[in-house]
C-alpha positions as CSV (number, residue, x, y, z in Angstrom):
1,M,0.0,0.0,0.0
2,K,1.4,3.4,-1.0
3,Q,2.2,6.1,1.6
4,K,-0.7,8.3,2.5
5,E,0.3,11.4,0.5
6,I,-2.0,14.2,-0.7
7,L,-1.4,16.0,-4.0
8,L,-2.9,19.5,-3.7
9,F,-3.7,21.9,-6.6
10,G,-4.6,25.4,-5.7
11,A,-2.7,25.5,-2.4
12,T,-2.0,29.2,-2.2
13,G,-5.6,30.5,-2.1
14,Q,-7.6,31.1,1.1
15,I,-8.9,27.5,1.2
16,G,-5.6,25.9,0.2
17,R,-3.6,27.7,2.9
18,N,-6.0,26.7,5.6
19,L,-6.2,23.1,4.3
20,V,-2.4,22.7,4.2
21,R,-2.3,23.7,7.9
22,K,-5.1,21.3,8.9
23,L,-3.8,18.3,6.9
24,T,-0.2,18.6,8.0
25,K,-1.4,19.1,11.6
26,N,-3.2,15.8,11.3
27,N,0.0,14.0,10.0
28,Y,-0.7,14.0,6.3
29,K,2.1,14.7,4.0
30,V,1.1,17.3,1.4
31,T,2.7,18.0,-2.0
32,A,1.4,21.4,-3.1
33,I,1.5,22.4,-6.8
34,T,2.2,26.0,-7.5
35,R,3.1,28.2,-10.5
36,N,5.5,30.4,-8.5
37,I,7.5,28.5,-5.9
38,H,9.0,31.7,-4.5
39,R,5.7,33.3,-3.8
40,A,4.2,30.0,-2.6
41,G,7.1,29.3,-0.3
42,Y,6.6,32.7,1.4
43,I,2.9,31.9,1.8
44,L,2.9,28.2,2.5
45,K,6.1,27.2,4.3
46,T,4.9,28.7,7.6
47,Q,1.7,26.5,7.4
48,A,3.4,23.2,8.1
49,N,6.2,21.5,10.1
50,P,9.3,20.5,8.2
51,G,8.9,17.2,6.4
52,Y,5.1,17.5,6.0
53,L,5.0,19.8,3.0
54,D,6.7,19.7,-0.4
55,L,6.3,22.4,-3.0
56,I,6.4,21.6,-6.7
57,E,6.6,24.4,-9.3
58,L,4.6,23.8,-12.6
59,K,4.3,26.7,-15.0
60,N,1.5,24.9,-16.8
61,F,-0.7,21.9,-16.1
62,S,0.8,19.5,-18.7
63,E,-0.1,15.8,-18.5
64,D,3.5,14.6,-18.7
65,K,4.5,16.6,-15.6
66,I,1.4,15.8,-13.6
67,D,1.3,12.1,-14.4
68,P,4.3,11.0,-12.2
69,L,3.0,13.2,-9.3
70,I,-0.4,11.5,-9.3
71,Q,1.3,8.1,-9.5
72,K,2.9,8.7,-6.1
73,C,-0.1,10.1,-4.2
74,S,-3.1,8.4,-2.5
75,I,-5.5,11.4,-2.7
76,C,-5.6,14.3,-5.2
77,I,-7.4,17.5,-4.2
78,N,-8.2,20.2,-6.8
79,L,-9.0,23.7,-5.4
80,V,-8.1,25.5,-8.6
81,G,-10.7,28.2,-9.6
82,I,-11.0,31.7,-10.9
83,L,-13.8,34.3,-10.6
84,Y,-13.0,36.1,-13.9
85,E,-11.1,35.4,-17.1
86,K,-7.9,37.2,-18.0
87,K,-7.5,35.2,-21.2
88,N,-10.0,33.6,-23.6
89,N,-11.2,30.1,-22.6
90,Q,-9.5,30.4,-19.1
91,F,-12.8,29.2,-17.4
92,K,-12.9,26.2,-19.7
93,N,-9.2,25.4,-19.3
94,L,-9.2,25.6,-15.4
95,H,-12.8,24.6,-14.5
96,T,-13.4,21.9,-17.2
97,D,-10.3,20.6,-18.8
98,L,-8.1,20.4,-15.7
99,P,-10.6,18.5,-13.6
100,D,-11.2,16.2,-16.6
101,M,-7.5,15.4,-16.9
102,L,-6.9,15.0,-13.1
103,S,-10.0,12.7,-12.7
104,K,-8.8,10.5,-15.6
105,K,-5.4,10.2,-13.9
106,A,-7.1,9.4,-10.6
107,S,-9.0,6.6,-12.3
108,K,-5.9,5.3,-14.2
109,Y,-3.9,5.0,-11.0
110,D,-6.9,3.9,-8.8
111,L,-6.4,6.7,-6.2
112,E,-8.1,6.4,-2.9
113,N,-10.0,9.6,-3.7
114,F,-10.2,12.6,-5.9
115,I,-11.7,15.7,-4.2
116,H,-12.8,18.6,-6.4
117,L,-14.0,22.0,-5.3
118,S,-16.9,23.3,-7.5
119,S,-19.5,25.9,-6.7
120,L,-23.0,26.1,-5.1
121,G,-26.0,27.4,-7.0
122,I,-24.7,27.0,-10.5
123,E,-27.3,24.5,-11.8
124,Q,-29.8,27.3,-12.6
125,A,-27.2,29.7,-14.0
126,L,-27.0,28.2,-17.5
127,D,-26.6,31.7,-19.0
128,S,-23.2,32.1,-17.2
129,I,-19.9,31.1,-18.8
130,Y,-18.4,30.5,-15.3
131,A,-21.3,28.3,-14.2
132,N,-21.3,26.2,-17.4
133,S,-17.5,25.7,-17.1
134,K,-18.0,24.4,-13.5
135,L,-20.9,22.2,-14.4
136,N,-19.0,20.7,-17.4
137,G,-16.1,20.0,-15.1
138,E,-18.4,18.2,-12.6
139,K,-19.8,16.0,-15.5
140,K,-16.4,15.1,-16.7
141,I,-15.3,14.0,-13.2
142,R,-18.4,11.8,-12.6
143,N,-17.8,10.1,-15.9
144,N,-14.1,9.6,-15.4
145,F,-13.9,8.6,-11.7
146,K,-16.8,7.1,-9.9
147,K,-15.3,7.4,-6.4
148,A,-14.8,11.2,-6.7
149,V,-16.1,13.7,-4.2
150,I,-17.4,17.0,-5.5
151,L,-17.8,19.8,-3.0
152,K,-20.0,22.8,-3.8
153,P,-19.6,25.5,-1.2
154,S,-21.5,28.8,-0.9
155,I,-19.4,31.9,-0.1
156,V,-16.3,30.9,1.8
157,Y,-15.0,33.7,4.1
158,S,-12.2,34.5,6.5
159,V,-9.6,37.2,7.1
160,D,-7.8,35.7,4.1
161,D,-10.7,35.9,1.7
162,K,-11.4,38.2,-1.2
163,F,-15.1,38.7,-0.4
164,S,-15.6,40.2,3.0
165,T,-12.3,42.0,2.9
166,N,-12.9,43.6,-0.5
167,F,-16.4,44.7,0.4
168,M,-15.2,46.2,3.7
169,T,-12.6,48.1,1.8
170,L,-15.2,49.5,-0.6
171,L,-17.7,50.3,2.2
172,S,-15.0,52.1,4.1
173,R,-14.1,54.3,1.1
174,L,-17.2,54.9,-0.9
175,P,-20.0,57.2,0.2
176,F,-22.6,54.8,-1.1
177,M,-22.7,51.2,-2.3
178,P,-24.6,50.0,-5.4
179,I,-26.5,46.8,-5.0
180,Y,-27.9,44.5,-7.8
181,Y,-31.3,42.8,-8.0
182,F,-32.3,44.8,-4.9
183,G,-29.8,42.9,-2.8
184,K,-32.2,39.9,-2.6
185,T,-29.8,37.2,-3.8
186,K,-29.4,34.7,-0.9
187,F,-26.1,33.1,0.3
188,A,-25.2,30.5,3.0
189,P,-21.7,31.7,4.0
190,I,-19.4,29.1,5.4
191,H,-16.2,29.9,7.3
192,V,-13.0,28.5,5.7
193,S,-12.1,26.5,8.9
194,E,-15.4,24.7,8.7
195,L,-15.0,23.9,5.0
196,T,-11.6,22.4,5.6
197,D,-13.1,20.4,8.5
198,I,-15.5,18.9,5.9
199,I,-12.6,18.0,3.6
200,L,-10.6,16.4,6.5
201,D,-13.7,14.4,7.6
202,I,-14.1,13.1,4.0
203,I,-10.4,12.0,4.0
204,Q,-10.4,10.5,7.4
205,K,-13.7,8.6,7.0
206,K,-12.8,7.6,3.4
207,K,-16.1,8.9,2.0
208,N,-16.4,8.7,-1.8
209,N,-18.8,8.8,-4.7
210,L,-20.4,11.9,-3.3
211,T,-21.5,15.4,-4.4
212,L,-21.9,17.6,-1.3
213,E,-23.2,21.1,-0.9
214,C,-21.3,22.9,1.8
215,V,-23.3,25.6,3.6
216,G,-23.0,27.6,6.8
217,P,-25.6,27.9,9.5
218,E,-27.4,30.9,8.0
219,Q,-29.1,32.1,4.9
220,L,-28.4,35.8,4.3
221,S,-29.3,38.1,1.4
222,F,-26.6,40.2,-0.2
223,K,-28.2,43.3,1.4
224,E,-28.1,41.7,4.8
225,I,-24.4,40.8,4.3
226,L,-23.5,44.4,3.4
227,N,-25.4,45.6,6.5
228,I,-23.4,43.2,8.7
229,L,-20.2,44.4,7.2
230,L,-21.2,48.0,7.8
231,R,-22.0,47.3,11.5
232,A,-18.7,45.5,11.8
233,I,-16.6,48.5,10.6
234,N,-18.8,51.1,12.3
235,K,-19.9,52.9,9.1
236,K,-23.2,54.1,7.6
237,R,-23.6,54.0,3.9
238,L,-26.4,54.3,1.4
239,L,-27.2,51.0,-0.3
240,I,-28.6,52.1,-3.7
241,P,-30.3,49.5,-6.0
242,L,-29.2,49.8,-9.6
243,P,-31.6,49.3,-12.4
244,N,-30.6,46.3,-14.5
245,M,-29.7,48.3,-17.6
246,I,-27.3,50.6,-15.6
247,A,-25.9,47.5,-13.8
248,K,-25.1,45.9,-17.1
249,I,-23.3,49.1,-18.3
250,S,-21.3,49.4,-15.0
251,A,-20.3,45.7,-15.2
252,K,-19.1,46.2,-18.8
253,V,-16.9,49.1,-17.7
254,L,-15.7,47.5,-14.4
255,E,-14.6,44.3,-16.1
256,L,-12.0,46.3,-18.1
257,L,-10.0,46.9,-14.8
258,P,-6.9,44.6,-14.2
259,N,-8.7,43.2,-11.2
260,P,-12.3,43.8,-12.0
261,L,-14.8,44.5,-9.1
262,L,-17.6,43.1,-11.2
263,T,-17.9,41.4,-14.6
264,Q,-20.9,40.9,-16.8
265,D,-20.7,37.2,-16.1
266,Q,-20.7,37.8,-12.3
267,L,-23.7,40.0,-12.7
268,I,-25.5,37.1,-14.3
269,L,-24.6,34.9,-11.4
270,L,-26.0,37.4,-8.9
271,K,-29.5,36.6,-10.3
272,Y,-29.4,33.2,-8.7
273,D,-29.5,32.2,-5.0
274,N,-26.4,30.6,-3.6
275,I,-28.0,28.3,-1.1
276,K,-28.7,24.5,-0.8
277,S,-30.6,23.3,-3.8
278,G,-32.2,20.1,-2.5
279,I,-30.6,18.2,-5.3
280,Y,-27.6,16.9,-3.3
281,K,-26.8,16.2,0.3
282,T,-25.3,18.9,2.5
283,N,-22.6,18.8,5.2
284,N,-25.5,18.8,7.7
285,D,-26.8,15.6,6.3
286,L,-23.4,14.0,7.0
287,G,-23.5,15.3,10.6
288,I,-20.8,17.9,9.9
289,I,-22.6,20.9,11.2
290,A,-21.2,24.4,10.4
291,K,-21.8,26.6,13.5
292,K,-19.8,29.8,12.9
293,K,-22.1,32.8,12.4
294,F,-21.1,35.3,9.7
295,E,-21.4,38.4,11.9
296,T,-19.6,36.9,14.9
297,E,-16.6,35.8,12.8
298,I,-16.4,39.1,10.8
299,K,-16.1,41.1,14.1
300,K,-12.9,39.2,14.8
301,Y,-11.0,40.9,12.0
302,S,-13.2,43.9,10.9
303,Y,-11.2,46.3,13.1
304,N,-8.7,46.6,10.2
305,W,-11.3,48.6,8.3
306,R,-12.5,50.8,11.2
307,S,-11.4,54.4,11.8
308,G,-8.6,53.9,14.4
309,G,-7.9,50.3,13.4
310,Q,-7.0,48.0,16.3
311,Y,-7.4,50.8,18.8
312,T,-11.0,51.4,17.9
313,K,-13.4,51.1,20.9
314,N,-16.4,48.9,20.3
């Protein structure tokens, strides 16, 4: 039997960093794939004790380089994902073609498991390029490797995220905040530590052949989330609903930025709720109950965006 070694793609993101810490703390050896070993080393080396983490630099995900790495591992985890495209077909390349290739390799070498991170709420969003690329990736995985586990989280948040932190930055600087579809879109935010608990539980209990929706303990509308963030940073701002036509024009302009605040495709996604669908089981059905409340956790790091920072009085 081969050594219990985990091959991890997408290790430098919010989820990846927290997962590396959790896995190595529980005595799993992790091989993390990165495109920039110097940046990744700075980010990841502090997350694990010596001997538990190896970094491998791959400039592109070519089969000939990935094949020998998958041969040596017991479990492969794919966290790779992007929110907007910088090049044509980037959604397809990363959300469909990469999972397709990795799941074929997992089947070829009969891995113990292949765990893939997809997205919640995409089944209805068939007019979104992002959603279609994710759904096609899921289909490829199910066809290629029957034992695979596909995880579909709602918004994943923490001090390391690009969701709550970006919005607190905007809310602290702008006199008003535009909201889309009247801020009624619903989410079920899950803290990153509880999502990584789910992944660890799947590995330890050897669960497979599963599609699992990962949700937090609350359902919050986008407007409710913004109001929570405003309370957390002690600010008052106007939340102004934008008519759909103006919203589309603003998204068209904003997506021209190097790191766009909103794209036309993301605007499409905002039409659809990001909560459990009833199609698949959730973490609650497996007895892995997420308990961390969004407002409680946000307060732990929101002082960074208050006037006075860490010296602000509550």
